[in-house]
C-alpha positions in Angstrom: -13.8 28.6 -19.8 -16.7 27.5 -17.6 -14.8 24.4 -16.5 -11.8 26.7 -15.6 -14.1 28.9 -13.5 -15.6 25.9 -11.8 -12.2 24.5 -11.0 -11.1 27.8 -9.4 -14.1 27.8 -7.2 -13.4 24.4 -5.7 -13.1 24.4 -1.9 -9.7 23.1 -0.8 -11.4 21.3 2.1 -13.7 19.5 -0.4 -10.8 18.6 -2.6 -8.9 17.1 0.4 -12.0 15.1 1.5 -12.5 13.8 -2.1 -8.9 12.7 -2.2 -9.4 10.9 1.1 -12.6 9.3 -0.2 -10.8 8.2 -3.3 -8.5 6.1 -1.1 -11.2 4.8 1.3 -14.4 4.6 -0.8 -13.4 4.1 -4.4 -12.6 0.5 -3.9 -15.9 -0.2 -2.0 -17.9 1.5 -4.8 -16.0 -0.3 -7.6 -16.6 -3.6 -5.9 -20.3 -3.1 -5.5 -20.8 -1.9 -9.0 -18.7 -4.7 -10.4 -21.0 -7.1 -8.6 -23.9 -5.4 -10.3 -22.4 -5.1 -13.8 -20.4 -8.4 -13.7 -16.7 -8.9 -14.2 -17.0 -7.8 -17.9 -18.0 -4.4 -16.6 -15.1 -3.6 -14.3 -14.0 -0.6 -16.5 -17.6 0.7 -16.6 -17.7 0.4 -12.8 -14.4 2.4 -12.5 -15.7 5.1 -14.9 -18.9 5.5 -12.8 -16.8 5.8 -9.6 -14.6 8.4 -11.2 -17.6 10.4 -12.4 -19.1 10.2 -8.9 -15.9 11.6 -7.3 -15.8 14.4 -9.8 -19.5 15.2 -9.0 -18.6 15.2 -5.3 -15.8 17.7 -5.8 -18.1 20.1 -7.7 -21.2 19.6 -5.4 -19.3 19.8 -2.1 -17.3 22.9 -3.3 -20.5 24.8 -4.2 -23.1 23.4 -1.7 -20.9 22.4 1.3 -19.7 19.1 2.5 -22.6 16.7 3.4 -22.9 15.2 6.9 -22.3 11.7 5.6 -19.9 11.9 2.6 -19.6 8.1 2.2 -23.4 7.7 2.0 -23.6 10.6 -0.5 -21.1 8.8 -2.7 -23.0 5.5 -2.5 -26.3 7.2 -3.4 -24.9 9.1 -6.4 -23.0 6.0 -7.7 -26.1 3.9 -7.4 -28.1 6.5 -9.4 -25.4 6.7 -12.0 -25.4 2.9 -12.4 -29.1 2.8 -12.8 -29.0 5.7 -15.4 -26.3 3.7 -17.3 -28.5 0.6 -17.4 -31.5 2.7 -18.6 -29.3 4.3 -21.3 -28.0 1.0 -22.6 -31.4 -0.6 -22.6 -32.9 2.4 -24.4 -30.2 2.3 -27.0 -30.5 -1.5 -27.3 -26.8 -1.9 -27.7 -24.1 -3.5 -25.5 -26.9 -5.4 -23.7 -24.5 -8.3 -23.1 -22.5 -6.1 -20.8 -25.4 -4.9 -18.6 -25.0 -6.4 -15.2 -23.2 -9.4 -16.8 -26.5 -11.2 -17.0 -27.1 -10.6 -13.2 -29.9 -8.1 -13.4 -32.5 -10.8 -12.9 -31.0 -12.0 -9.7 -29.3 -9.0 -8.1 -31.2 -5.9 -6.9 -29.0 -2.9 -6.7 -30.6 -1.7 -3.4 -29.7 -5.0 -1.8 -26.0 -5.0 -2.8 -25.5 -1.5 -1.3 -26.3 -2.8 2.2 -23.2 -2.7 4.5 -22.9 -6.5 4.8 -23.2 -6.9 1.1 -20.6 -4.2 0.5 -18.2 -6.1 2.6 -19.0 -9.3 0.7 -18.5 -7.5 -2.6 -15.1 -6.3 -1.5 -14.0 -9.8 -0.8 -15.3 -11.0 -4.1 -13.5 -8.1 -5.8 -10.2 -9.0 -4.2 -10.4 -12.6 -5.5 -11.6 -11.5 -8.9 -8.6 -9.3 -9.3 -6.4 -12.2 -8.3 -7.8 -14.5 -10.9 -5.4 -17.3 -12.0 -5.8 -16.3 -15.6 -3.7 -13.2 -14.8 0.0 -13.3 -14.0 0.9 -12.6 -10.3 2.2 -9.1 -11.2 -1.0 -8.3 -13.1 -3.1 -9.6 -10.2 -1.3 -7.3 -7.8 -1.4 -4.3 -10.1 -5.1 -4.7 -10.8 -6.0 -5.0 -7.1 -3.9 -2.0 -6.1 -5.4 0.1 -8.9 -9.0 -1.1 -8.8 -9.8 -1.9 -5.2 -7.2 0.1 -3.3 -7.3 3.4 -5.1 -3.6 3.4 -6.2 -2.5 5.7 -9.0 -0.4 4.2 -11.8 2.8 5.7 -10.5 2.1 4.3 -7.0 1.5 0.8 -8.5 4.7 1.1 -10.4 6.6 2.1 -7.3 5.1 -0.8 -5.3 6.2 -3.3 -8.0 9.5 -1.5 -8.6 8.8 -1.0 -12.3 7.7 1.9 -14.6 4.4 3.6 -15.4 4.3 2.4 -19.1 4.6 -1.3 -18.1 1.9 -1.0 -15.5 -0.5 0.7 -17.9 0.0 -2.2 -20.3 -0.5 -4.8 -17.6 -3.7 -3.1 -16.4 -5.1 -3.0 -20.0 -4.3 -6.7 -20.6 -5.7 -7.7 -17.2 -9.0 -5.9 -17.8 -9.3 -7.3 -21.3 -8.7 -10.8 -20.0 -11.5 -10.5 -17.4 -13.8 -9.0 -20.0 -13.2 -11.9 -22.3 -13.3 -14.7 -19.7 -16.0 -13.2 -17.6 -15.2 -15.2 -14.4 -17.8 -15.5 -11.7 -17.7 -12.7 -9.2 -17.4 -15.0 -6.2 -15.1 -16.0 -3.3 -13.4 -19.2 -4.4 -13.2 -22.3 -2.2 -11.1 -25.4 -1.8 -7.7 -25.6 -3.6 -8.5 -22.6 -5.8 -8.8 -20.5 -2.6 -5.4 -21.6 -1.3 -3.8 -20.7 -4.6 -5.3 -17.2 -4.7 -5.2 -16.1 -1.1 -1.4 -15.7 -1.1 -1.6 -13.2 -4.0 -4.3 -11.3 -2.1 -2.2 -11.1 1.0 0.8 -10.0 -1.0 -1.2 -7.2 -2.6 -2.2 -5.9 0.8 1.4 -6.2 2.0 2.6 -4.1 -0.9 -0.2 -1.6 -0.3 0.8 -1.1 3.3 4.5 -0.8 2.4 3.7 1.9 -0.2 1.9 3.9 2.6 4.6 3.2 5.2 7.4 4.5 2.9 5.5 6.5 0.4 6.7 7.3 -3.1 4.2 10.2 -3.0 5.9 13.6 -3.2 4.0 15.2 -0.4 4.4 12.8 2.5 6.8 10.2 3.8 3.9 8.3 5.3 0.4 7.9 3.8 -1.6 6.9 6.8 -4.9 6.5 4.9 -3.3 4.0 2.6 -1.9 2.0 5.5 -5.3 2.2 7.3 -7.0 0.9 4.2 -4.5 -2.0 3.8 -5.1 -2.9 7.5 -8.9 -2.7 7.1 -8.8 -5.0 4.0 -6.4 -7.4 5.8 -8.7 -7.5 8.8 -11.7 -8.2 6.4 -9.8 -11.1 4.9 -8.6 -12.4 8.2 -12.1 -12.4 9.7 -13.3 -14.5 6.7 -10.4 -16.9 6.9 -9.6 -16.8 10.6 -7.8 -20.2 10.5 -4.9 -19.0 8.4 -1.9 -18.3 10.6 -0.1 -16.3 7.8 -2.9 -13.7 7.7 -2.5 -13.3 11.5 1.2 -12.7 10.9 0.5 -10.2 8.1 -1.9 -8.2 10.3 0.6 -8.4 13.2 3.3 -6.9 11.0 1.0 -4.0 9.9 0.0 -3.3 13.5 3.6 -3.2 14.8 4.7 -0.9 12.0 1.7 1.4 12.3 2.4 1.7 16.1 5.6 3.7 15.3 4.0 6.3 13.0 4.0 9.2 15.4 7.7 8.9 16.1 8.8 8.6 12.5 8.4 12.3 11.6 8.9 15.6 13.5 6.4 18.4 13.8 7.4 19.7 10.4 7.0 16.4 8.7 10.7 15.8 8.6 12.3 12.3 9.0 13.4 11.1 12.4 15.8 8.2 12.0 15.0 5.0 14.0 17.9 5.5 16.4 16.6 8.9 17.4 12.8 8.1 17.7 11.0 9.0 20.9 9.6 5.6 21.9 7.1 7.2 24.3 5.2 8.2 21.1 4.8 4.6 20.0 1.2 3.3 20.2 1.0 0.7 22.9 -2.5 -0.5 21.9 -1.3 -1.3 18.4 1.8 -3.0 19.7 -0.4 -5.1 22.0 -2.7 -6.0 19.0 0.3 -6.9 16.9 1.7 -9.2 19.6 -1.7 -10.9 20.0 -1.9 -11.7 16.3 1.7 -12.7 16.2 0.9 -15.2 18.9 -2.1 -16.5 17.0 0.1 -16.8 13.9 2.2 -19.4 15.7 -0.5 -22.0 15.6 0.4 -23.2 12.2 3.3 -25.4 11.1 4.6 -23.3 8.2 6.9 -20.3 8.6 6.0 -17.5 6.1 7.9 -14.4 5.3 5.3 -12.4 7.2 6.0 -14.4 10.3 9.7 -13.4 10.1 9.0 -9.8 9.3 6.4 -9.5 12.1 9.0 -11.1 14.4 11.6 -8.5 13.5 9.0 -5.7 14.1 8.2 -7.2 17.5 11.9 -7.2 18.5 12.0 -3.5 17.8 8.7 -2.7 19.5 9.5 -4.6 22.7 13.0 -3.3 23.2 13.3 -0.6 25.9 15.8 1.3 23.8 17.8 1.2 20.5 20.9 0.1 22.3 19.2 -2.8 24.1 17.5 -4.2 21.0 18.3 -7.8 20.3 20.1 -7.1 17.1 21.5 -10.7 16.8 17.9 -12.0 16.7 16.9 -9.5 14.1 19.8 -10.3 11.9 19.1 -14.0 12.2 15.5 -13.4 11.2 16.6 -11.3 8.2 19.0 -14.1 7.1 16.2 -16.7 7.3 14.0 -14.2 5.3 16.7 -13.9 2.7 16.7 -17.7 2.2 12.9 -17.9 2.1 12.5 -15.1 -0.5 15.8 -13.8 -1.9 15.6 -10.1 -2.4 18.3 -7.4 -2.6 16.3 -5.1 -0.2 16.5 -7.8 2.5 20.3 -7.9 1.9 20.3 -4.2 2.4 18.6 -4.6 5.7 21.1 -7.3 6.8 23.9 -4.9 5.9 22.3 -2.1 8.0 21.7 -4.3 11.0 25.3 -5.6 10.8 26.4 -2.1 12.0 24.8 -3.1 15.4 25.9 -6.7 15.5 29.4 -5.9 14.3 30.4 -2.3 13.5 29.9 0.5 11.0 32.9 -0.6 8.9 31.3 -4.1 8.4 28.0 -2.4 7.3 29.8 -0.2 4.8 31.6 -3.3 3.4 28.3 -5.0 2.8 26.6 -1.9 1.4 29.5 -1.3 -1.0 29.2 -4.9 -2.2 25.5 -4.4 -2.9 26.4 -1.3 -4.9 29.1 -3.1 -6.9 26.8 -6.0 -8.0 24.2 -3.5 -9.3 21.2 -5.2 -7.7 20.0 -2.0 -6.2 21.2 0.4 -8.8 19.8 3.9 -8.2 18.0 2.8 -5.0 17.8 5.8 -2.7 18.0 3.9 0.6 21.2 2.1 -0.3 23.1 5.2 -1.3 21.8 7.2 1.7 22.9 4.4 4.1 26.4 4.4 2.5 26.6 8.1 3.3 25.2 7.9 6.8 27.5 5.1 7.9 30.5 7.0 6.5 29.5 9.9 8.8 29.9 7.5 11.8 33.4 6.6 10.7 34.4 10.3 10.2 34.7 10.0 6.4 33.1 13.3 5.7 34.2 13.5 2.1 32.9 10.1 1.2 29.7 10.7 3.2 29.0 14.0 1.3 29.6 12.3 -2.0 27.1 9.5 -1.3 24.5 11.8 0.3 24.6 14.2 -2.6 24.0 11.3 -5.0 21.2 10.0 -2.7 19.5 13.4 -2.9 19.3 13.1 -6.6 17.7 9.7 -6.4 14.6 10.8 -4.5 11.7 13.1 -5.4 10.5 13.2 -1.7 10.8 16.7 -0.2 11.1 15.1 3.3 14.0 12.9 2.2 15.7 15.7 0.5 15.4 17.9 3.6 16.9 15.1 5.7 19.8 14.8 3.3 20.3 18.6 3.3 20.4 18.6 7.1 23.1 15.9 7.1 25.2 17.7 4.5 25.0 20.9 6.6 26.2 19.0 9.7 29.1 17.7 7.7 30.0 21.2 6.5 29.9 22.4 10.1 32.2 19.6 11.2 34.8 20.5 8.5 34.9 24.1 9.4 
């Protein structure tokens, strides 16, 4: 009863800020506390962070939002960690977990300094991407622990289901608890093996924010911003890796188009109809700068090609004058480098510009028939939209209605409803 009363008194502004802090601060806190407790104590670190955020929601609702919310969270998390150590020492049990044997060498005040927080985040990224874990488990653990993803968001990013992700997370944490790897940034050959998984994790994080599976928003800017921040952190540490420059370039060039992707009501604006004057020229310039830096290496990565595609879009004066042949060529190279049905979907969509809408429909229908993108919203929506261009209103309505049932996004459903209404008006 008291808990229900407390919940009803929570300030919506405080709740929104805590949700934002969960995305931006939870990973930082978890990284620092894992450095303190050791890799065997990752779950303990996550529990303390969760308790800290709940405490923030209650305290900020009743006493007002502090001037420096992040500092408030750091202070409370540190106190909770010290209380946990005192509790365990007093009870004289589970002493092997306490600080993973690091209490003698690590002072908690020292690791809460800003430079040390940055270092802890890098260590956390590489710990989550430990080679004892499968690549999928590495990515899932990083997204959940360091990046603040919910289980459903992790499942969406990895195109699987919640149950499987929960199992992977449990096994990954158990493996780290049993093996107790050092909480360090690797070097030499081990670094080269693990840094690719780290980059892929940040890539998936940005993609989830850019085309969010979250019901309330088609874009989650805080998630994209956090992916960019972590990528920049990684890039500054390993500035001689061209593929990281390519990844950061890709993020900048996509983020540059945020303002034009939705209207004032949060509705979807398709690429062909976007107001290019809303594109962020500073981000485009930054993206192009890092794309140029990425060309210093001898290897061509998928991120080089994707950044190159994004650059073609950003540099074109208009949709009609875009170099679609170059974009299709890059997609075809990308399909050879990392075969993926979503890349085939993009090739099909681009073929409407390099050939015609009929050619695009033929490719899209072939993808549907082979079942590689079964129940994938974007495939079905594209099949409907291109049929509108050919005047096949009945076929368009059939695919668009099916697409509407494949998405939980209110923005995507509103977009489909708008297209269906336009079709009805044409048939009158």
